[in-house]
N, C-alpha and C positions, 0 to 999 in steps of 0.2 A: 600713417605709420609717422614716429616722429623721426626726426632728423638724428644723426650723429654730431656730436662738435666738429668732426671731419666734414662732414656735407656742408655745413652750415659755413665752416670760415671758406672752404674752396667757394661756395656760391657769393660770399662778400667778397672773394679775393676778384671774381668774374666781376660783378656790380662794379668794384673799382676801378676797371679797366674802362667801363663804359664813360662817355662824355657826361655830361651835365645833364644835356639835352636826353641822352638817351636813359639815364637814368629815370627822369622824371616822365621821359612817355611810356616806361616800365612801370613804374610804382604811382604816378599820379593819377587819382581818379578824377578827380575834375576841380578847376579854380573856383571859390567865391570870393567874389569880389562886392565890398558891401562901403556903402556912406554911414559914418557915425556921427550923430549929434553930439555936441560939447559935453552934456551931461552923461552920456553912454560912454564918450572917450574918457573922461575923466573916471569913470566907475573901471572901465577897463585898466587904466595906468595904476589906478589904486591896488587892485585885485592883483595886478603883476608884481607890484611893489610889496604885497601882504605875503605873498607864492616865493616872492625870491626869484622870478622869473624874466628873464628881460626880453624876450621873443613873444610878439602878440601871437602867432601862431601858435607857440609851443603852451601858451595857457589856453587859447582858444581848443586846440586837440584834446589837452586834458579835459577841460571840462565836458565838450563831447561826449568822451568816454566814460565821465564820471557819470555823466546825466543817464548814459546807457546804460549803466549797472543798477541805477535806480528801479523799482516798482512802478508799476503805471500809478499806483496811488502818491508815492513820493514824486515822480516827475509832476504828476498834475498840482499839487501843493507848489513845488517850486516854481511852477511859471505861472499860477494863477495872477491875475492882474488885478481883481476884484477884491 
């Protein structure tokens, strides 16, 4: 069942009372740390500039969600390296 605006606002107020660590423990599924080679880092920076996004995490999250909406065939074409 969908939540009412009042319920969502109440949940937001409860989350706002939590410390940063408590919020992360509640919301964070996992942390990914990766090393980037220069060309990959440059591509990331160019993509961020093109999209007007200032935080790497924001762009990466949007790309993951965008890829998740692709069909299997579209995703395969996108990530094909040969």
